[in-house]
N, CA and C atoms of all chains as a GROMACS GRO file, in nm:
protein
  612
    1UNK      N    1   7.444  -1.890  15.956
    1UNK     CA    2   7.583  -1.855  15.923
    1UNK      C    3   7.598  -1.702  15.916
    2UNK      N    4   7.692  -1.650  15.995
    2UNK     CA    5   7.715  -1.504  15.995
    2UNK      C    6   7.810  -1.472  15.879
    3UNK      N    7   7.765  -1.383  15.792
    3UNK     CA    8   7.847  -1.349  15.676
    3UNK      C    9   7.916  -1.214  15.696
    4UNK      N   10   8.046  -1.216  15.676
    4UNK     CA   11   8.126  -1.096  15.699
    4UNK      C   12   8.076  -0.977  15.618
    5UNK      N   13   8.036  -1.000  15.491
    5UNK     CA   14   7.998  -0.884  15.408
    5UNK      C   15   7.874  -0.812  15.461
    6UNK      N   16   7.784  -0.888  15.526
    6UNK     CA   17   7.665  -0.824  15.584
    6UNK      C   18   7.706  -0.732  15.700
    7UNK      N   19   7.789  -0.783  15.789
    7UNK     CA   20   7.828  -0.706  15.909
    7UNK      C   21   7.918  -0.590  15.869
    8UNK      N   22   8.008  -0.614  15.775
    8UNK     CA   23   8.097  -0.508  15.726
    8UNK      C   24   8.014  -0.395  15.664
    9UNK      N   25   7.915  -0.431  15.585
    9UNK     CA   26   7.830  -0.330  15.521
    9UNK      C   27   7.759  -0.243  15.623
   10UNK      N   28   7.706  -0.308  15.727
   10UNK     CA   29   7.636  -0.232  15.832
   10UNK      C   30   7.731  -0.136  15.902
   11UNK      N   31   7.851  -0.185  15.929
   11UNK     CA   32   7.949  -0.101  16.001
   11UNK      C   33   7.990   0.019  15.914
   12UNK      N   34   8.009  -0.004  15.784
   12UNK     CA   35   8.048   0.106  15.696
   12UNK      C   36   7.936   0.210  15.686
   13UNK      N   37   7.813   0.161  15.679
   13UNK     CA   38   7.700   0.254  15.671
   13UNK      C   39   7.689   0.336  15.801
   14UNK      N   40   7.702   0.266  15.916
   14UNK     CA   41   7.695   0.337  16.045
   14UNK      C   42   7.805   0.442  16.056
   15UNK      N   43   7.925   0.407  16.013
   15UNK     CA   44   8.038   0.501  16.022
   15UNK      C   45   8.011   0.623  15.935
   16UNK      N   46   7.960   0.600  15.815
   16UNK     CA   47   7.929   0.712  15.725
   16UNK      C   48   7.820   0.802  15.784
   17UNK      N   49   7.713   0.740  15.834
   17UNK     CA   50   7.603   0.819  15.890
   17UNK      C   51   7.645   0.894  16.015
   18UNK      N   52   7.732   0.832  16.095
   18UNK     CA   53   7.781   0.900  16.216
   18UNK      C   54   7.857   1.027  16.180
   19UNK      N   55   7.911   1.030  16.058
   19UNK     CA   56   7.982   1.151  16.011
   19UNK      C   57   7.886   1.245  15.937
   20UNK      N   58   7.758   1.206  15.929
   20UNK     CA   59   7.659   1.289  15.861
   20UNK      C   60   7.687   1.304  15.712
   21UNK      N   61   7.742   1.198  15.652
   21UNK     CA   62   7.781   1.209  15.510
   21UNK      C   63   7.693   1.123  15.420
   22UNK      N   64   7.686   1.164  15.293
   22UNK     CA   65   7.608   1.088  15.195
   22UNK      C   66   7.697   0.983  15.129
   23UNK      N   67   7.631   0.886  15.065
   23UNK     CA   68   7.702   0.786  14.987
   23UNK      C   69   7.789   0.854  14.881
   24UNK      N   70   7.730   0.955  14.815
   24UNK     CA   71   7.801   1.024  14.706
   24UNK      C   72   7.929   1.090  14.758
   25UNK      N   73   7.919   1.148  14.875
   25UNK     CA   74   8.034   1.216  14.935
   25UNK      C   75   8.147   1.116  14.963
   26UNK      N   76   8.113   1.006  15.032
   26UNK     CA   77   8.216   0.909  15.070
   26UNK      C   78   8.271   0.839  14.945
   27UNK      N   79   8.184   0.809  14.850
   27UNK     CA   80   8.232   0.746  14.725
   27UNK      C   81   8.332   0.839  14.657
   28UNK      N   82   8.304   0.969  14.660
   28UNK     CA   83   8.396   1.067  14.600
   28UNK      C   84   8.529   1.071  14.674
   29UNK      N   85   8.525   1.077  14.807
   29UNK     CA   86   8.649   1.082  14.887
   29UNK      C   87   8.731   0.955  14.866
   30UNK      N   88   8.662   0.843  14.851
   30UNK     CA   89   8.731   0.714  14.841
   30UNK      C   90   8.766   0.681  14.696
   31UNK      N   91   8.719   0.764  14.602
   31UNK     CA   92   8.742   0.740  14.460
   31UNK      C   93   8.693   0.601  14.417
   32UNK      N   94   8.574   0.565  14.465
   32UNK     CA   95   8.509   0.441  14.420
   32UNK      C   96   8.372   0.478  14.365
   33UNK      N   97   8.314   0.388  14.287
   33UNK     CA   98   8.185   0.421  14.228
   33UNK      C   99   8.075   0.415  14.333
   34UNK      N  100   7.979   0.505  14.319
   34UNK     CA  101   7.869   0.514  14.414
   34UNK      C  102   7.791   0.382  14.418
   35UNK      N  103   7.769   0.322  14.302
   35UNK     CA  104   7.694   0.198  14.296
   35UNK      C  105   7.764   0.084  14.370
   36UNK      N  106   7.894   0.077  14.353
   36UNK     CA  107   7.974  -0.028  14.418
   36UNK      C  108   7.967  -0.009  14.570
   37UNK      N  109   7.989   0.115  14.616
   37UNK     CA  110   7.986   0.143  14.760
   37UNK      C  111   7.849   0.110  14.818
   38UNK      N  112   7.745   0.142  14.742
   38UNK     CA  113   7.610   0.114  14.789
   38UNK      C  114   7.588  -0.037  14.804
   39UNK      N  115   7.638  -0.114  14.710
   39UNK     CA  116   7.624  -0.261  14.719
   39UNK      C  117   7.703  -0.317  14.838
   40UNK      N  118   7.819  -0.256  14.864
   40UNK     CA  119   7.899  -0.301  14.980
   40UNK      C  120   7.821  -0.273  15.109
   41UNK      N  121   7.766  -0.155  15.119
   41UNK     CA  122   7.692  -0.120  15.241
   41UNK      C  123   7.570  -0.210  15.262
   42UNK      N  124   7.509  -0.250  15.151
   42UNK     CA  125   7.391  -0.337  15.164
   42UNK      C  126   7.430  -0.483  15.184
   43UNK      N  127   7.561  -0.512  15.174
   43UNK     CA  128   7.608  -0.648  15.197
   43UNK      C  129   7.578  -0.742  15.082
   44UNK      N  130   7.553  -0.686  14.963
   44UNK     CA  131   7.520  -0.772  14.850
   44UNK      C  132   7.644  -0.805  14.766
   45UNK      N  133   7.753  -0.734  14.791
   45UNK     CA  134   7.876  -0.760  14.714
   45UNK      C  135   7.994  -0.769  14.810
   46UNK      N  136   8.091  -0.854  14.775
   46UNK     CA  137   8.212  -0.864  14.856
   46UNK      C  138   8.301  -0.744  14.822
   47UNK      N  139   8.358  -0.680  14.923
   47UNK     CA  140   8.452  -0.570  14.899
   47UNK      C  141   8.590  -0.627  14.872
   48UNK      N  142   8.656  -0.581  14.766
   48UNK     CA  143   8.796  -0.622  14.746
   48UNK      C  144   8.880  -0.551  14.851
   49UNK      N  145   8.998  -0.605  14.877
   49UNK     CA  146   9.087  -0.544  14.977
   49UNK      C  147   9.125  -0.402  14.937
   50UNK      N  148   9.141  -0.378  14.806
   50UNK     CA  149   9.178  -0.244  14.757
   50UNK      C  150   9.062  -0.146  14.783
   51UNK      N  151   8.940  -0.190  14.753
   51UNK     CA  152   8.825  -0.102  14.778
   51UNK      C  153   8.814  -0.071  14.926
   52UNK      N  154   8.833  -0.172  15.009
   52UNK     CA  155   8.820  -0.152  15.153
   52UNK      C  156   8.922  -0.049  15.202
   53UNK      N  157   9.043  -0.058  15.152
   53UNK     CA  158   9.147   0.039  15.191
   53UNK      C  159   9.105   0.180  15.149
   54UNK      N  160   9.049   0.194  15.028
   54UNK     CA  161   9.006   0.325  14.979
   54UNK      C  162   8.891   0.380  15.062
   55UNK      N  163   8.795   0.294  15.096
   55UNK     CA  164   8.681   0.340  15.174
   55UNK      C  165   8.726   0.381  15.314
   56UNK      N  166   8.820   0.306  15.372
   56UNK     CA  167   8.874   0.347  15.503
   56UNK      C  168   8.935   0.486  15.491
   57UNK      N  169   9.015   0.509  15.388
   57UNK     CA  170   9.072   0.642  15.363
   57UNK      C  171   8.962   0.746  15.356
   58UNK      N  172   8.860   0.717  15.277
   58UNK     CA  173   8.750   0.811  15.257
   58UNK      C  174   8.676   0.844  15.385
   59UNK      N  175   8.673   0.746  15.478
   59UNK     CA  176   8.603   0.768  15.605
   59UNK      C  177   8.698   0.817  15.715
   60UNK      N  178   8.827   0.823  15.682
   60UNK     CA  179   8.924   0.866  15.784
   60UNK      C  180   8.943   0.765  15.894
   61UNK      N  181   8.926   0.636  15.859
   61UNK     CA  182   8.946   0.527  15.956
   61UNK      C  183   9.068   0.445  15.913
   62UNK      N  184   9.142   0.392  16.009
   62UNK     CA  185   9.246   0.297  15.972
   62UNK      C  186   9.178   0.160  15.954
   63UNK      N  187   9.245   0.071  15.881
   63UNK     CA  188   9.187  -0.062  15.859
   63UNK      C  189   9.169  -0.134  15.993
   64UNK      N  190   9.261  -0.115  16.086
   64UNK     CA  191   9.248  -0.184  16.215
   64UNK      C  192   9.129  -0.128  16.295
   65UNK      N  193   9.105   0.000  16.282
   65UNK     CA  194   8.988   0.058  16.350
   65UNK      C  195   8.859  -0.002  16.292
   66UNK      N  196   8.855  -0.010  16.160
   66UNK     CA  197   8.736  -0.070  16.096
   66UNK      C  198   8.719  -0.215  16.142
   67UNK      N  199   8.829  -0.291  16.144
   67UNK     CA  200   8.820  -0.432  16.185
   67UNK      C  201   8.772  -0.444  16.330
   68UNK      N  202   8.813  -0.351  16.414
   68UNK     CA  203   8.768  -0.350  16.553
   68UNK      C  204   8.617  -0.332  16.562
   69UNK      N  205   8.566  -0.239  16.481
   69UNK     CA  206   8.421  -0.214  16.480
   69UNK      C  207   8.346  -0.338  16.429
   70UNK      N  208   8.401  -0.400  16.325
   70UNK     CA  209   8.335  -0.519  16.268
   70UNK      C  210   8.340  -0.634  16.369
   71UNK      N  211   8.452  -0.648  16.436
   71UNK     CA  212   8.463  -0.755  16.536
   71UNK      C  213   8.360  -0.737  16.647
   72UNK      N  214   8.346  -0.614  16.696
   72UNK     CA  215   8.247  -0.588  16.802
   72UNK      C  216   8.107  -0.628  16.755
   73UNK      N  217   8.077  -0.590  16.632
   73UNK     CA  218   7.944  -0.618  16.578
   73UNK      C  219   7.922  -0.769  16.562
   74UNK      N  220   8.021  -0.837  16.507
   74UNK     CA  221   8.008  -0.982  16.485
   74UNK      C  222   7.995  -1.054  16.619
   75UNK      N  223   8.072  -1.009  16.718
   75UNK     CA  224   8.067  -1.070  16.850
   75UNK      C  225   7.924  -1.059  16.907
   76UNK      N  226   7.866  -0.942  16.887
   76UNK     CA  227   7.729  -0.919  16.934
   76UNK      C  228   7.630  -1.011  16.862
   77UNK      N  229   7.644  -1.020  16.731
   77UNK     CA  230   7.553  -1.106  16.653
   77UNK      C  231   7.572  -1.253  16.693
   78UNK      N  232   7.695  -1.293  16.720
   78UNK     CA  233   7.721  -1.431  16.764
   78UNK      C  234   7.648  -1.461  16.895
   79UNK      N  235   7.647  -1.363  16.985
   79UNK     CA  236   7.577  -1.381  17.113
   79UNK      C  237   7.428  -1.401  17.089
   80UNK      N  238   7.374  -1.319  16.999
   80UNK     CA  239   7.230  -1.326  16.971
   80UNK      C  240   7.190  -1.457  16.904
   81UNK      N  241   7.282  -1.512  16.824
   81UNK     CA  242   7.246  -1.631  16.746
   81UNK      C  243   7.302  -1.760  16.804
   82UNK      N  244   7.364  -1.751  16.925
   82UNK     CA  245   7.422  -1.872  16.985
   82UNK      C  246   7.310  -1.970  17.018
   83UNK      N  247   7.336  -2.102  17.000
   83UNK     CA  248   7.233  -2.200  17.034
   83UNK      C  249   7.203  -2.197  17.184
   84UNK      N  250   7.078  -2.212  17.218
   84UNK     CA  251   7.037  -2.208  17.358
   84UNK      C  252   7.035  -2.351  17.414
   85UNK      N  253   7.099  -2.372  17.530
   85UNK     CA  254   7.096  -2.503  17.595
   85UNK      C  255   6.985  -2.500  17.699
   86UNK      N  256   6.891  -2.587  17.684
   86UNK     CA  257   6.780  -2.592  17.779
   86UNK      C  258   6.825  -2.660  17.907
   87UNK      N  259   6.772  -2.619  18.024
   87UNK     CA  260   6.805  -2.690  18.149
   87UNK      C  261   6.756  -2.834  18.142
   88UNK      N  262   6.817  -2.922  18.225
   88UNK     CA  263   6.788  -3.066  18.220
   88UNK      C  264   6.639  -3.095  18.236
   89UNK      N  265   6.574  -3.025  18.332
   89UNK     CA  266   6.431  -3.047  18.357
   89UNK      C  267   6.344  -3.025  18.236
   90UNK      N  268   6.387  -2.936  18.148
   90UNK     CA  269   6.306  -2.900  18.033
   90UNK      C  270   6.286  -3.017  17.937
   91UNK      N  271   6.382  -3.111  17.941
   91UNK     CA  272   6.372  -3.222  17.846
   91UNK      C  273   6.251  -3.310  17.880
   92UNK      N  274   6.225  -3.331  18.012
   92UNK     CA  275   6.108  -3.408  18.054
   92UNK      C  276   5.979  -3.338  18.009
   93UNK      N  277   5.978  -3.203  18.026
   93UNK     CA  278   5.862  -3.124  17.982
   93UNK      C  279   5.840  -3.143  17.832
   94UNK      N  280   5.949  -3.140  17.759
   94UNK     CA  281   5.939  -3.150  17.614
   94UNK      C  282   5.877  -3.285  17.577
   95UNK      N  283   5.918  -3.390  17.649
   95UNK     CA  284   5.862  -3.524  17.623
   95UNK      C  285   5.712  -3.527  17.652
   96UNK      N  286   5.680  -3.459  17.764
   96UNK     CA  287   5.541  -3.454  17.805
   96UNK      C  288   5.456  -3.386  17.697
   97UNK      N  289   5.505  -3.270  17.649
   97UNK     CA  290   5.433  -3.196  17.545
   97UNK      C  291   5.417  -3.284  17.422
   98UNK      N  292   5.528  -3.352  17.389
   98UNK     CA  293   5.528  -3.437  17.271
   98UNK      C  294   5.424  -3.550  17.287
   99UNK      N  295   5.419  -3.609  17.409
   99UNK     CA  296   5.326  -3.719  17.435
   99UNK      C  297   5.180  -3.672  17.425
  100UNK      N  298   5.156  -3.549  17.478
  100UNK     CA  299   5.020  -3.496  17.473
  100UNK      C  300   4.975  -3.473  17.330
  101UNK      N  301   5.072  -3.427  17.252
  101UNK     CA  302   5.039  -3.392  17.114
  101UNK      C  303   5.009  -3.519  17.032
  102UNK      N  304   5.068  -3.633  17.075
  102UNK     CA  305   5.054  -3.755  16.994
  102UNK      C  306   4.914  -3.817  17.010
  103UNK      N  307   9.992   0.061  15.100
  103UNK     CA  308   9.853   0.027  15.129
  103UNK      C  309   9.845  -0.115  15.189
  104UNK      N  310   9.785  -0.125  15.307
  104UNK     CA  311   9.773  -0.256  15.373
  104UNK      C  312   9.649  -0.325  15.318
  105UNK      N  313   9.668  -0.445  15.265
  105UNK     CA  314   9.555  -0.516  15.204
  105UNK      C  315   9.505  -0.626  15.297
  106UNK      N  316   9.375  -0.625  15.322
  106UNK     CA  317   9.315  -0.721  15.414
  106UNK      C  318   9.346  -0.865  15.375
  107UNK      N  319   9.340  -0.896  15.245
  107UNK     CA  320   9.358  -1.038  15.206
  107UNK      C  321   9.497  -1.091  15.243
  108UNK      N  322   9.599  -1.002  15.239
  108UNK     CA  323   9.734  -1.046  15.277
  108UNK      C  324   9.740  -1.081  15.426
  109UNK      N  325   9.684  -0.992  15.509
  109UNK     CA  326   9.692  -1.012  15.654
  109UNK      C  327   9.602  -1.128  15.697
  110UNK      N  328   9.485  -1.137  15.634
  110UNK     CA  329   9.393  -1.248  15.663
  110UNK      C  330   9.459  -1.382  15.628
  111UNK      N  331   9.525  -1.387  15.515
  111UNK     CA  332   9.592  -1.510  15.473
  111UNK      C  333   9.697  -1.554  15.573
  112UNK      N  334   9.776  -1.457  15.620
  112UNK     CA  335   9.881  -1.490  15.717
  112UNK      C  336   9.821  -1.542  15.846
  113UNK      N  337   9.712  -1.480  15.889
  113UNK     CA  338   9.647  -1.521  16.015
  113UNK      C  339   9.590  -1.662  16.001
  114UNK      N  340   9.529  -1.690  15.887
  114UNK     CA  341   9.472  -1.824  15.867
  114UNK      C  342   9.582  -1.929  15.864
  115UNK      N  343   9.692  -1.897  15.800
  115UNK     CA  344   9.804  -1.993  15.795
  115UNK      C  345   9.860  -2.016  15.935
  116UNK      N  346   9.879  -1.908  16.009
  116UNK     CA  347   9.932  -1.921  16.146
  116UNK      C  348   9.839  -2.005  16.233
  117UNK      N  349   9.708  -1.980  16.220
  117UNK     CA  350   9.611  -2.054  16.302
  117UNK      C  351   9.617  -2.204  16.267
  118UNK      N  352   9.627  -2.233  16.138
  118UNK     CA  353   9.634  -2.373  16.094
  118UNK      C  354   9.761  -2.440  16.147
  119UNK      N  355   9.874  -2.370  16.132
  119UNK     CA  356  10.002  -2.428  16.176
  119UNK      C  357  10.007  -2.444  16.328
  120UNK      N  358   9.945  -2.349  16.399
  120UNK     CA  359   9.942  -2.358  16.545
  120UNK      C  360   9.868  -2.484  16.589
  121UNK      N  361   9.778  -2.533  16.503
  121UNK     CA  362   9.704  -2.657  16.533
  121UNK      C  363   9.776  -2.779  16.475
  122UNK      N  364   9.893  -2.756  16.414
  122UNK     CA  365   9.971  -2.865  16.357
  122UNK      C  366   9.898  -2.936  16.245
  123UNK      N  367   9.820  -2.861  16.166
  123UNK     CA  368   9.738  -2.924  16.063
  123UNK      C  369   9.786  -2.887  15.922
  124UNK      N  370   9.757  -2.974  15.829
  124UNK     CA  371   9.794  -2.951  15.689
  124UNK      C  372   9.682  -2.875  15.619
  125UNK      N  373   9.718  -2.816  15.503
  125UNK     CA  374   9.618  -2.751  15.419
  125UNK      C  375   9.507  -2.850  15.384
  126UNK      N  376   9.549  -2.972  15.348
  126UNK     CA  377   9.451  -3.074  15.305
  126UNK      C  378   9.350  -3.103  15.417
  127UNK      N  379   9.403  -3.112  15.538
  127UNK     CA  380   9.318  -3.143  15.653
  127UNK      C  381   9.213  -3.032  15.675
  128UNK      N  382   9.260  -2.906  15.677
  128UNK     CA  383   9.167  -2.795  15.703
  128UNK      C  384   9.070  -2.778  15.586
  129UNK      N  385   9.120  -2.793  15.464
  129UNK     CA  386   9.031  -2.783  15.347
  129UNK      C  387   8.921  -2.888  15.357
  130UNK      N  388   8.958  -3.009  15.404
  130UNK     CA  389   8.858  -3.116  15.421
  130UNK      C  390   8.755  -3.080  15.528
  131UNK      N  391   8.803  -3.034  15.644
  131UNK     CA  392   8.711  -2.998  15.753
  131UNK      C  393   8.618  -2.884  15.711
  132UNK      N  394   8.671  -2.791  15.629
  132UNK     CA  395   8.593  -2.673  15.592
  132UNK      C  396   8.511  -2.698  15.465
  133UNK      N  397   8.533  -2.815  15.404
  133UNK     CA  398   8.463  -2.848  15.278
  133UNK      C  399   8.487  -2.741  15.171
  134UNK      N  400   8.613  -2.698  15.160
  134UNK     CA  401   8.651  -2.607  15.050
  134UNK      C  402   8.766  -2.671  14.974
  135UNK      N  403   8.790  -2.625  14.853
  135UNK     CA  404   8.895  -2.688  14.774
  135UNK      C  405   9.032  -2.648  14.829
  136UNK      N  406   9.124  -2.743  14.821
  136UNK     CA  407   9.260  -2.721  14.873
  136UNK      C  408   9.325  -2.605  14.799
  137UNK      N  409   9.304  -2.597  14.667
  137UNK     CA  410   9.366  -2.491  14.587
  137UNK      C  411   9.316  -2.353  14.628
  138UNK      N  412   9.187  -2.342  14.652
  138UNK     CA  413   9.126  -2.216  14.692
  138UNK      C  414   9.182  -2.173  14.828
  139UNK      N  415   9.184  -2.267  14.924
  139UNK     CA  416   9.235  -2.234  15.058
  139UNK      C  417   9.381  -2.192  15.051
  140UNK      N  418   9.457  -2.258  14.965
  140UNK     CA  419   9.598  -2.224  14.952
  140UNK      C  420   9.614  -2.082  14.897
  141UNK      N  421   9.530  -2.044  14.801
  141UNK     CA  422   9.537  -1.908  14.746
  141UNK      C  423   9.496  -1.803  14.850
  142UNK      N  424   9.398  -1.839  14.934
  142UNK     CA  425   9.356  -1.748  15.041
  142UNK      C  426   9.472  -1.726  15.139
  143UNK      N  427   9.537  -1.837  15.177
  143UNK     CA  428   9.648  -1.825  15.273
  143UNK      C  429   9.762  -1.742  15.216
  144UNK      N  430   9.784  -1.754  15.084
  144UNK     CA  431   9.894  -1.677  15.023
  144UNK      C  432   9.851  -1.532  14.995
  145UNK      N  433   9.724  -1.503  15.017
  145UNK     CA  434   9.677  -1.365  14.997
  145UNK      C  435   9.663  -1.327  14.851
  146UNK      N  436   9.653  -1.427  14.763
  146UNK     CA  437   9.642  -1.396  14.620
  146UNK      C  438   9.496  -1.390  14.575
  147UNK      N  439   9.406  -1.438  14.659
  147UNK     CA  440   9.264  -1.437  14.622
  147UNK      C  441   9.182  -1.381  14.739
  148UNK      N  442   9.072  -1.310  14.706
  148UNK     CA  443   8.981  -1.262  14.810
  148UNK      C  444   8.894  -1.378  14.856
  149UNK      N  445   8.878  -1.392  14.987
  149UNK     CA  446   8.790  -1.496  15.040
  149UNK      C  447   8.646  -1.446  15.038
  150UNK      N  448   8.554  -1.523  14.987
  150UNK     CA  449   8.412  -1.486  14.998
  150UNK      C  450   8.371  -1.503  15.144
  151UNK      N  451   8.263  -1.436  15.182
  151UNK     CA  452   8.216  -1.446  15.320
  151UNK      C  453   8.176  -1.590  15.355
  152UNK      N  454   8.121  -1.661  15.256
  152UNK     CA  455   8.081  -1.801  15.279
  152UNK      C  456   8.205  -1.888  15.305
  153UNK      N  457   8.308  -1.868  15.223
  153UNK     CA  458   8.430  -1.946  15.242
  153UNK      C  459   8.491  -1.917  15.379
  154UNK      N  460   8.492  -1.789  15.416
  154UNK     CA  461   8.551  -1.750  15.543
  154UNK      C  462   8.478  -1.819  15.659
  155UNK      N  463   8.346  -1.823  15.651
  155UNK     CA  464   8.267  -1.888  15.756
  155UNK      C  465   8.303  -2.037  15.762
  156UNK      N  466   8.318  -2.101  15.646
  156UNK     CA  467   8.352  -2.244  15.644
  156UNK      C  468   8.491  -2.269  15.700
  157UNK      N  469   8.586  -2.182  15.664
  157UNK     CA  470   8.723  -2.202  15.713
  157UNK      C  471   8.728  -2.180  15.864
  158UNK      N  472   8.653  -2.082  15.915
  158UNK     CA  473   8.644  -2.063  16.060
  158UNK      C  474   8.593  -2.192  16.126
  159UNK      N  475   8.487  -2.248  16.070
  159UNK     CA  476   8.434  -2.375  16.121
  159UNK      C  477   8.544  -2.481  16.120
  160UNK      N  478   8.612  -2.491  16.009
  160UNK     CA  479   8.716  -2.594  15.993
  160UNK      C  480   8.828  -2.579  16.095
  161UNK      N  481   8.855  -2.454  16.134
  161UNK     CA  482   8.963  -2.427  16.230
  161UNK      C  483   8.912  -2.421  16.374
  162UNK      N  484   8.780  -2.432  16.390
  162UNK     CA  485   8.723  -2.424  16.524
  162UNK      C  486   8.732  -2.285  16.585
  163UNK      N  487   8.729  -2.182  16.499
  163UNK     CA  488   8.732  -2.042  16.545
  163UNK      C  489   8.599  -1.978  16.515
  164UNK      N  490   8.556  -1.885  16.600
  164UNK     CA  491   8.439  -1.806  16.562
  164UNK      C  492   8.489  -1.694  16.470
  165UNK      N  493   8.396  -1.636  16.392
  165UNK     CA  494   8.433  -1.527  16.302
  165UNK      C  495   8.489  -1.409  16.382
  166UNK      N  496   8.432  -1.384  16.499
  166UNK     CA  497   8.482  -1.269  16.578
  166UNK      C  498   8.622  -1.296  16.631
  167UNK      N  499   8.651  -1.422  16.664
  167UNK     CA  500   8.787  -1.455  16.709
  167UNK      C  501   8.887  -1.431  16.595
  168UNK      N  502   8.848  -1.477  16.476
  168UNK     CA  503   8.936  -1.456  16.360
  168UNK      C  504   8.957  -1.307  16.336
  169UNK      N  505   8.849  -1.229  16.341
  169UNK     CA  506   8.860  -1.084  16.317
  169UNK      C  507   8.951  -1.019  16.422
  170UNK      N  508   8.945  -1.067  16.544
  170UNK     CA  509   9.032  -1.014  16.650
  170UNK      C  510   9.179  -1.039  16.618
  171UNK      N  511   9.208  -1.160  16.568
  171UNK     CA  512   9.346  -1.193  16.532
  171UNK      C  513   9.394  -1.106  16.415
  172UNK      N  514   9.304  -1.086  16.318
  172UNK     CA  515   9.340  -1.006  16.201
  172UNK      C  516   9.360  -0.860  16.242
  173UNK      N  517   9.272  -0.812  16.330
  173UNK     CA  518   9.287  -0.674  16.376
  173UNK      C  519   9.422  -0.653  16.446
  174UNK      N  520   9.459  -0.746  16.533
  174UNK     CA  521   9.588  -0.735  16.603
  174UNK      C  522   9.703  -0.727  16.502
  175UNK      N  523   9.694  -0.813  16.402
  175UNK     CA  524   9.802  -0.817  16.303
  175UNK      C  525   9.807  -0.688  16.222
  176UNK      N  526   9.691  -0.640  16.178
  176UNK     CA  527   9.686  -0.518  16.097
  176UNK      C  528   9.735  -0.398  16.179
  177UNK      N  529   9.698  -0.395  16.305
  177UNK     CA  530   9.741  -0.286  16.394
  177UNK      C  531   9.894  -0.284  16.403
  178UNK      N  532   9.952  -0.403  16.413
  178UNK     CA  533  10.097  -0.415  16.420
  178UNK      C  534  10.162  -0.367  16.290
  179UNK      N  535  10.107  -0.410  16.177
  179UNK     CA  536  10.162  -0.369  16.047
  179UNK      C  537  10.147  -0.218  16.028
  180UNK      N  538  10.035  -0.162  16.075
  180UNK     CA  539  10.016  -0.016  16.064
  180UNK      C  540  10.125   0.059  16.141
  181UNK      N  541  10.162   0.006  16.257
  181UNK     CA  542  10.267   0.070  16.337
  181UNK      C  543  10.399   0.068  16.261
  182UNK      N  544  10.427  -0.047  16.198
  182UNK     CA  545  10.554  -0.062  16.127
  182UNK      C  546  10.562   0.027  16.004
  183UNK      N  547  10.446   0.054  15.941
  183UNK     CA  548  10.448   0.127  15.814
  183UNK      C  549  10.402   0.272  15.830
  184UNK      N  550  10.384   0.318  15.955
  184UNK     CA  551  10.341   0.457  15.976
  184UNK      C  552  10.448   0.552  15.923
  185UNK      N  553  10.408   0.664  15.862
  185UNK     CA  554  10.506   0.758  15.811
  185UNK      C  555  10.589   0.817  15.924
  186UNK      N  556  10.718   0.835  15.900
  186UNK     CA  557  10.808   0.889  16.002
  186UNK      C  558  10.818   1.040  15.981
  187UNK      N  559  10.800   1.115  16.088
  187UNK     CA  560  10.816   1.261  16.080
  187UNK      C  561  10.959   1.294  16.121
  188UNK      N  562  11.035   1.354  16.029
  188UNK     CA  563  11.175   1.388  16.061
  188UNK      C  564  11.177   1.513  16.149
  189UNK      N  565  11.278   1.523  16.235
  189UNK     CA  566  11.290   1.646  16.315
  189UNK      C  567  11.319   1.765  16.222
  190UNK      N  568  11.291   1.886  16.268
  190UNK     CA  569  11.301   2.006  16.185
  190UNK      C  570  11.440   2.020  16.124
  191UNK      N  571  11.546   1.994  16.202
  191UNK     CA  572  11.683   2.011  16.153
  191UNK      C  573  11.714   1.927  16.031
  192UNK      N  574  11.646   1.813  16.018
  192UNK     CA  575  11.677   1.720  15.910
  192UNK      C  576  11.644   1.778  15.774
  193UNK      N  577  11.553   1.875  15.769
  193UNK     CA  578  11.512   1.930  15.640
  193UNK      C  579  11.628   2.010  15.579
  194UNK      N  580  11.704   2.082  15.664
  194UNK     CA  581  11.821   2.156  15.615
  194UNK      C  582  11.925   2.059  15.558
  195UNK      N  583  11.945   1.946  15.629
  195UNK     CA  584  12.038   1.844  15.582
  195UNK      C  585  11.996   1.792  15.446
  196UNK      N  586  11.866   1.771  15.431
  196UNK     CA  587  11.815   1.717  15.306
  196UNK      C  588  11.845   1.815  15.192
  197UNK      N  589  11.829   1.944  15.219
  197UNK     CA  590  11.858   2.047  15.117
  197UNK      C  591  12.007   2.043  15.081
  198UNK      N  592  12.089   2.026  15.184
  198UNK     CA  593  12.234   2.024  15.165
  198UNK      C  594  12.272   1.907  15.072
  199UNK      N  595  12.217   1.789  15.105
  199UNK     CA  596  12.247   1.670  15.025
  199UNK      C  597  12.203   1.693  14.881
  200UNK      N  598  12.084   1.750  14.868
  200UNK     CA  599  12.029   1.775  14.736
  200UNK      C  600  12.120   1.873  14.659
  201UNK      N  601  12.170   1.978  14.729
  201UNK     CA  602  12.256   2.077  14.663
  201UNK      C  603  12.387   2.013  14.619
  202UNK      N  604  12.444   1.923  14.702
  202UNK     CA  605  12.570   1.858  14.668
  202UNK      C  606  12.553   1.771  14.545
  203UNK      N  607  12.438   1.706  14.540
  203UNK     CA  608  12.414   1.613  14.430
  203UNK      C  609  12.397   1.688  14.298
  204UNK      N  610  12.354   1.815  14.305
  204UNK     CA  611  12.326   1.890  14.181
  204UNK      C  612  12.455   1.937  14.113
   0.00000   0.00000   0.00000
C-alpha cells in the first residue's frame, strides 16, 4: 500500500534540499515547529492542511505545484510496485519447478 | 488559504457521484466508516494516508490518479483566488474615494 505521507515527506525534503536550505530555515519561514516539519519529512506524521499550506509558503511553492511533484513521485512508485503478469508459458515452468520440488 | 482537505473532499465526492454510487456503497467497498467518509467528503476532517488508500481502492482509482484530479482542482481554485493587480491609475482613484469618505 502506497502511503501519501511517505511520498509527500520525500517530496518536501527534496524540494528543501534543492533550495540548499536547512530544516530550521524552512520551519522558520513556514512558522511551524522544527520537530513537526521533521516528522512530516520522515513520513511519520500526517500533515494537516494548514501546515501543508504554511510549508508550501515557506518553500515558495504553490499547493498545486507540490501536488504535481507528489503525483509524479507516486506514479513512479506505482510503476515500480505494480504486480507482474507472467507470460502464459511461465505457468507450465512453475508447475514443473513445483513438481521437482515435491 | 487553500486547504487540501476541502479540495480533496470535493474531488472524492465528485468521483463517487460520477460512478452513481452512495456514501454507504463506497464506505463498504473501502471498509471505512460511513461517518468518517462523509466528514472527509465535507472537508471537515483530515484523511489519514491509510484511509485515502482504502477510499482509492473503493473507488477503483490509483492514488496518482486521485492526486492528478486534486491538482487540477487546486490549480483552478488558485487561478480564481489569485491576487488582482490594479492598474496604476486606480491608486489615485482609491485615494480620492478615501479622501471623500474622510
